Structure formats: structure tokens, C-alpha cells
N, C-alpha and C positions, 0 to 999 in steps of 0.2 A: 475736473478739479483735483481728484485724488492723484491722477498721474502727474499733473503740473506741480503739485506740492511734494511729490515723492523725491526728495533730495538725498535720502540716505544712501543709496536707493534700495528699496525693498522690491522683491519679486512678488507682485500682487496677483492673487487668483480671485476672480470675482465669481461668487457662488450665486446662481440665479434662483435657487430653491428657497422658498419662504417657509421654513420649517419652524414649528412651535417648540424650539429647543433651548430658549434662553430668555433673558429678561427683556430683550428688545421686541419680542413678538407682540405684546399688548399694544405697543405704539403702532405697529403695522396694521393690526386689526381695526384701529381707529383712523386709518388713512393718514398717518403722520409719517413724513419722510424719515427714514431710519438708516443709520450706518452701524454695523457691528464689526468691530475689529477682532480678529482671532488669529493666533499664531499656530494653531493646530494642536492636535492631541498628542500625548506621549504616555509612556508606561506608568508614570507616577501622577498623572492628572487626576485631581480630586481624590487622592489617596493619602493615608497617613504618612507614606514615605516621601511626600512632596515637601521636603525640608528646605531651609534656606540655602544650604550648600548646593542644591540642584538648580538654583535660579541662575539665569543668564543676565547678570546685572548690566553688562554693556548693551545687550539686546533691549532690556527694559528702558534704558536711557534713550536709545534710538527710536523705539516705538513711541515713547512719551513725547519726544520732540516732534515726531510726525503727527501724532494725534493733536498736539497743541497747535500746530500750523493749520490743521483742518478746522479745529474749533475757532481759531481766530478768523479764518476765511468765512466760516458760516456766520459768525457774529457781525463782522464788519463788511463783508462783501456785498455787492449790489444785487447779486442774483437771488431771486426768490425760488425756493425749491418746492415742488409740488409732488405729492404721491401719485404714481401712475397706477390706476386701477387695473390696467392690462397686465401688470406684473404678476398678478395672481395666476395667470394662465401661461406665464413665461418661465417655466422651470428649467431644469438641466436638460431634459429631453428636447425642449424647444430650442435652447441655446445650441445644442449639438447640431440640430437640423439647420438653424440659421447660420452657423459658422462653418458649415461644411463647404470646403473649397469647390469652386466650379470645376466641372470636368475639363481636362486638358485635351485639346484637339490634336490632330496630326501636325507634325512640324511643317512650317511653310516650305522649307527647302529639303531638309533631310540629309545633311552632310556635316562632317567634322573637318576642321582645318589643321594642318601641320603647324607646330610651334615655330617653324623656321620661315614662315611667310615673310616676305620683305621685298627689297628690290634685287637687282642682279647681284649685288654684293652681300645679300642676306641681311640687310638692315632696313629699318623702317624708312619710308620716304619722308623727307622734309620738304618745305615749300621751295627750297633752293635746289632740290635734286632734279636732274634731267632724266634720270632713269625711272622707268615706269614701276610703280609698286604692284605687287601681285600677292595673292593668297594661294596656297597650295592645298589641294584637296587631299585629306588624309584617309577618309572613309566615307562611304555612301550607304545610306540606309536602304535596304531592299524595299521595293514598292513605293519609294518616296518620289516626289517631283524631280529631285536631282537624278535618281536612277532612271526615271522615265525619259528624261531629256538626254541621257547618254553621258552624264558626268561620271568620271572614274578617278580613283586615287592617282595622284601624281600630276593631274592636270593643274595648270596655273591660270588663275582668273585675274585679268588686269583691268577689266572694265565691265560695268553693268549699264545696259542701254546706251552704250557709246561714251559714257562718262568715266574717265580714269579713276581708279580707286586711290584713296589717300592713306588708308590704314585698315586693319581688320575691323575696328569699330565702325568705320565708314561702310565697309562691306555689309555688315549685319544690319546697320541702319537702312541701307538701300533695300535689302531683302525684306525687312519688316514693313517698310513704308511703300513698297512698290505695288502697283496694281497686279492683276492676276497673271499677266504675261510679261516676262522680261527676256532680254537677250544678254547672255554672258559671253565675253570674248577674252582671248588670251592665247595661251600656248598649250598644246596637247602633251608636250614632254620637254625635256631639257634641250632637245634639238630644234626648238622654236617652231615646230609645226603649228600653223595657225589653228585656232579654236574659235568657233562661233556657234552657240547652241541656243535654242529657244526653250525657256522653262515655263511651264504652267504651275504657278505657285499654289499652295493649298491655303485655305482660310482667307480672312479679310485683312487688308493692310492695317497696321497699327503703328502710330508714331512712338508710343511709350511702352506698350505691352502690358497694360494694366487694366484689370476688370474689378469692379466694386459694386456694392449695393449699399444704400443708405441705411444707417442704424439710428432711426429716429428715437428709439427708446433710450439712447445714451446721449441725447442732445445734438441731433443732426451731425453725427459722425459718419464717415464712410468706411465700411468694412471691406478690406481688400480680399477678393475672392479668387483671384488667379493672377499669376505673374508669368509672362511669356519667356521662353528660353532665348538667351542671347539678345535681350532687349535692354532699353535704357532703364526700365524699372528694375530689372535683375541686377544691372551694374550699380544702381543706386543703393542696393541692399534691401529693397522692399521685399516683404514676404506675405504670402497668403495668411490671413488672420490679423494683420496689422489694422489698426483703426486710424484713419487720417483725421487729425484735428484741424490743421491749418495747411493752406496751400499758398505759398508765398507769404504775403503779409495779411492774408484774409482768413478768417475762420471759415470752415467748411459750412456751406448752407444748402447746396443742392447738387444734383447730378449735372444739371446744365452748367452751373458755375465751374465745376471741376473739369468738365469736358472743354469748356471755352478756354480755361487757363492752360490746359495741356496741349491744345491744338494751336495756340497762338504764342506760347512762350518762346523766348529766344535766349541764347546764352546759357543760363542755368536757372533752375527753379527748385526751391526748397520745399519739401513736404515734411511737416512735423507729425510723426505717427506715434501711437501708443502701442507698446508691445510688453506684455507681462506687467502692466501697471507703470511702465516707465516711458517717458517721452524721449524720442530721439529724432535727429534730423537725417533725412535721406535726400540727397541732392541729385536731381535729374540734370544731366549735361546735354544740352542741345548744340553745343560747340559752334554757335553762329549759324546753324543750319537755317535755311529758309522755312518758316512755319508752313505746314501742309494742311490740307483739308481732310486728311485720313483720320480714321478712328483713333481712340486713345489706347 
């Protein structure tokens, strides 16, 4: 609710510590749902020097509008708010542990591409082009699957598992969604020496490159815990720490629901996420790809 009504917009920081430091605390001790708005401390806070000329009148107006919208929603909204007894044990240390991003595993492939990837003329391939699109290897990470397969800088990749590439995005989507073993083919150098190598990819396939855990304490939201590199989730602007409120036209309800929508979506899919108390839209682009059965 607070993020949805945040039209000013404010950067909201939610403090999980239930400290007995203001007039709101007696309500908490009685199990009454409580909101305390605070704009932070400053050098003149509660001091004789806190005179009218130090006030931020524009800020007061914005905060008042925001609090007014919240009060209106609480008074006229259909939702009934209940105090969560678990919150007594969910202080800042608990929040830090809960929001810690999941560890990042090794890269699936372990290479970087040159910016000049394209077709033989150095431009991206369109549907009408007869020339094969390719990506050019710029660097290979030592010890990576790419290095183990024999990929080297300067090599040009035109196909994955026999299917011609359409773009760099298409290349990375193929890598992220592929099973453990793939075959890349193309040219070893500008002299068109044929290239065909088998690569044993690391990790599990993922259509979106998104990991999450449910945050039931905040109303069945999903906390993003990891974003894979060069994935649809990264291109959509998702970040670890985001909280997903809606997926498409549905409120988030469960892990099964999220997984089903991510694995069957076609075209594009909007995720509405909360970041620093503000709602924003992140659009996943599936570009007409055929939905797969791989992980999310």
C-alpha cells in the first residue's frame, strides 16, 4: 500500500526495529497495526534552534499529501490490517539476513563479446538479410566452460546447436536456456576457417535468470535474491532486493504462480516491483520465443 500510494515520490526506508522511542509504541504493545512516518534526525531536532526558518515547507506539504492518501486508504479501503506478532522477532538483524542476496554461481559460459558483432558488413542481421549473423569473442575467462571448450578471442560464432543466431540477445538467450551441453559453430578467424566446438555449460538452464523467495511478512510479495548476468531479468532492469508485487495482471500469490507465468509467457511480461518504497515496471521481453520448460 505505501509503495502504491507513493506518488511524490519519496525514497522510503522501512525500519524493522520495534523500538520504544516515540508515541506509536504503546499501540504496538497492544497489538495494534501501527505506522510511524519519520523524515530523519538533524542537528536542530528537538532543540531551541529548531526555528521556523529551518523548516522545509515544500517537504511538509509533500509529506502531508502522502500521509493524507495513506489515511484515506486505511479509512475507505477494503483490506483489514492485522498486527503480526512475528514482527517482535524480526528486527534489523533479521532483515539483513533475510534480504542477503543469494550467492552468485560461476558463469554459464564465461566469455565477453566484441561490440562489433554483426553480419559480414558489421551490422545486425534483419529478417531480410541473407548474410549470417555472428558474434565475435572478445575475451575468455580462464577456467570457464568457454576456455575448456577451446573458445578464444577473435572467433566468430554463427550458430548454437545448428540454429543460426539472430542477434546478441538471441545468443545469450540460447546460452541461458540451453541444456548442459551445446555445440557452437562459425569461423575461427577472418579467413573463414570453420569452427565447431562442444561446450559443457555450468549451472542449470534458466529462461529469465531470476531467483526469489516469498516475503509473507509483507503480504505475499516475492523478494528478488539473484539476477543472472546477460539474462532477460538483467535487461529488464530487475535488481536483487526488489520486491515483486504483481506479475502481469495478477498480484503475486505464490512461488508456483510466479514460476508458471515466467515459463509460459510469450511476447512480453510486466513485473511491478517495489524498490526504495517506489513501484516501477520492469518488462521482460520474450520476443515471440517459444516458451520452454527450463527454470526461471
